[in-house]
N, C-alpha and C positions, 0 to 999 in steps of 0.2 A: 453402532455401525461404523461411525467415523473412527473410533478407536481401533477396530479390526482392520480397516484400510491402512491406518498408520503402521500397525504391527506388520502387515504384509509387506508394505513398502520398505520398512526397516530390515526385515528378513531378506528381501530381495537385494537390497543395497549391500548388506553384509555378505551374502552369498556371492554376489558379483565381485566384490572387492577381494574375496578370497580365491575364487575360482579363476578369474582372468589372469592374475600373475602366475598361478601354477601352470595353466595351459600355455602361457607365453614362455615360461622357463622350460617346460617340457619340450615344446615344439622347437625352441631355439637350440636346446641340447641335441635333439634329434637331427636338426639341420646341420649343425657344426660337427658333432662328434660321431653320430651314428646311433643306432637303436640299442646297442648292447645285446642283451638277451631277449628283448621284447619281441614276442611272436615266434621265437626260435623253438619253443617247447623244451628247452634245456631245463633239467631239474637236478637237484643235488640229492643223490640216493647213496647214502653211506652204507658200506658193506657190512653184512652180518655173516662173516665167513665161517663155514662149518668144516669140520674134519670129514674127509671123504667116507661115504658109506659104501657098502658092497656094490650098490647100484652105480655109484659114481666111479668106483675103481674099475668097473668093466670097460670104461672108455679110455683108460690110461694107455693101454697098449695100442689102441687104434690111433690116437693122436700122436703118441711117441714124444720124443724130446725136441724134435726139430720145429722151427718156426713155420707155421702154416702160411701158404701163399694163396690169397683169395682172388687176386686180380687176374682176369682173363688175359691171354696173350694178344694185346692190341695189334691189329693189322696182320695177324698170322694166318687168317682164313683167306684163301684165294678168292678173288672176285670172279664170278662166272663170266666167261667170254661172251661178249655181245649182250651183256645184261642191261645196258643202258644206264648204269649207275654213274651219275654225274659228280665229278669232283674227287677229292682225295679222301679215301677211307681212313677215319681216325679211330674207329672203334668197331669191334665185331663181337657178337655173342651167339653161340649155337646151342640149340636145345631140341632134342627129339627130331632131328632132320630139318629144323627150321633155323634160318640164320638171319640175324639183324646186322645191317650195315649202317653206321652213322658216318656220313660224308660231309665234307665242307666243299661247297661249290664256289670256286674262286673266279668263275667266268663272269659273274655279275659284278657290278660296281662295288657293292657291299657283299662280302662273303656270306653265303647262306648255308645253313645246315639242312641236310636232307636225310630222311630215315627210310631205308628200304628193307623189305621183307622178302626173303627168298625161300620158296618151298615148292617141292615137286617140280623143279626145273623152271618155275615161274618166278619172276621178280616184279614186285609192285612197290610203289612209293606210298608211304603213309605221311600225309601232310602234317607238319608240326605247326603249333601256334606261332603267329608272328611275335617277334620280340623275345622268345624264349631261348635261353642258352641251355642246350640239352647236354646232359652228362650221363654216361653209363646206362643206356637203355638195355633192358633185359626182360626175359620172359618170366612170368609167374603164371603157370598154367597156360591158358589161351590168351591171357592179357599181357600187355607190355607195360612196364613201369620204368619211368625215367626220372632222373634228378634234374631239377631246374636250378641253375645257379643265377642268383639275382642279387649281386653284391650291393652293399650300401656305400661303397667307395665311389661316389658320384658327386657332381656339383651340388653345393648346399641348396640351391633353389630347386633342383630336381629332387633332391632328397626330401625336402619339405613337402613338395607336391605329392610325392609317393607316400609319405607318412600320413598326410591328411586323407588321401584316397584309401589307405589301408584300414581306416576305421570302418569303411563299408565293405572292403574286400580283404579279408584276412590273409589271402594267399600272397599278398604283396609284402607281408611283414618279415618272414624269415629270409635269410640269405640263401638257404638251401631247402628245397621242398620236393615232395614226391608227387608225380602225376601218373595216372593209369589210363590206358586206352578203354574206350567204351565201344564194344563190338557192334552194338545196335545202332549207334549214332555216328560212329567214326570220329567222335570228339575226344578230347583229352580232359580228364576230370582231376581236379585238385584233391589230394588225399590229406596230407598233413606235413608239418616240417620234418626234415630228416635228410640224411645223405649217407654215403658209404653202404648202400644196401647190399646185404649178403643173404642170398636166398637159400633156404634149406633144400636138400635134394628132392624132397617130396613136393615142394612148391606150396606147402600149406603154411609155412612160417618163414619169416625173414628177420634178420637182425639189422639194426640201423643205428646211426649215431645222430645226436643233436648237439649243436654247439652255437654259441652266440657270436655276434659280429665282433664284439670287443674282447671276448674271452675264448678265442678260437682254440686255445691250448687246453681247455677244459671241456669234457664230453660227458654226456649221459648215454649209456648203452640201453637200447630198447629192443624188445622182441615183439614182433607183430604177427598175429594170426591173420593171414591174408584175406580172410572174409570178414574181418572186424574193421571198425571205423577209427581205431586208434591203437597205439602201441605202448603198453606199460613199461616203465623203466625197470631195469634189472640192477644196475650199478652205475656210479659216476666216478670219473678219474681224470687226473691231469696227465698229459704226455710228459715224458721225462725232460728235465732241463737240458737245453742245448740241442734239442732235436728240431731239425728244420721241417720234418714231416711227422705224421702220427707214429708214436713209438710202440704201438701195440696192434694186434691182429685179432680178427674174429673168424672162427671156422666152425662149421657144423659137422656133427657126426654123420656117418652114412645113413643111419636110421632116422635122422632129423629130430632126435629126441634130446640132444645135448649140444650146447654151444660152448666152445672153448674161447676164453678171453685171455690172451697170452702176450707178454712183452715186458716193458719197463714203464714205470710210472713215477711221477713226482709227488704222488699222494692222492688220496681219495677225497679229502676235504678241500673245498674250493678256497676257504678262508685261512687254511693253515699256512704256516711259514714255509717258504720254498727252500729253506736251508737244507743241506745234506749233500749227498754225492751228486756231482753233475750228471752222472749217467743214470740217476734215478734208481729205484728199487725194482728188482726182477719179481714178476708174479706169474702164476699159472692157475687160472680159475676155470671152473666148470659149472655152467648153469644147466640144471636139469629141468626140462619143461614139465615133467610129471609132478614134481613137488615144489616148483618155483623157488628153488634154493640154490645159492651159490656156494660151491665147495672150493676149498683151497687145496689144490693137488700137491703143493709143496709140503703140506702137513702129513701126507701119507707116505713120504719117502723114508 
């Protein structure tokens, strides 16, 4: 019996001696440098590019050769007179006669974001969670999905507190994550990490990106079935060298069955050398939802 106790104490001492330095080093790195890709959902999905089939070729004419523009015209939708919208409108999105207005109310000591819904001549406010920096709210069916921007570029002490809290609350881990409205409770529910949401015309699917805090130039592209709890990765790629913003675009076909991924890239492998043309390599890819395959449209020319 005494021997068993000694063995247990020895194992506990060894475990403590190994675990504590690792946790200290990990938490110190998080506090000083940031979390990298921890919690971001970023994955490395190397492409298996196929030559276009007849099914893929049908979308070539629809997409054409021009670069798609997915961003809505910010501030282009007129605010209804007498609507009661407080602050400066910084984002709008319209769908099926319903319009979202994201405004910054600067009348208060600390500017506050407000989200308004306009439908059938009525405007009402949907209260946003305290502390959330909301980006690009948009409709998916009867629900609203927004991106939360929660950067790790904060004071080391605050970073360490957030890191520790994020072990119990995974929504604190990524810099960018998605939230949806709950019509029954009027609450906002955390979905998963992601940003740059591009909703398909039928509202049943959406494309999104994931990227890490320290590797913001490397992305994984995901396709989300909007009734599912997660979004599988389709492909990963780096933005092209020298680009201050993302060097590629995402665009859905009119029938919501094909996603075009188009632009320039510095490569698909995160660990590969970045040598090569400063402009990167041009690519034009098509992902078909029906067979979950990525086709290289340049191979069909």
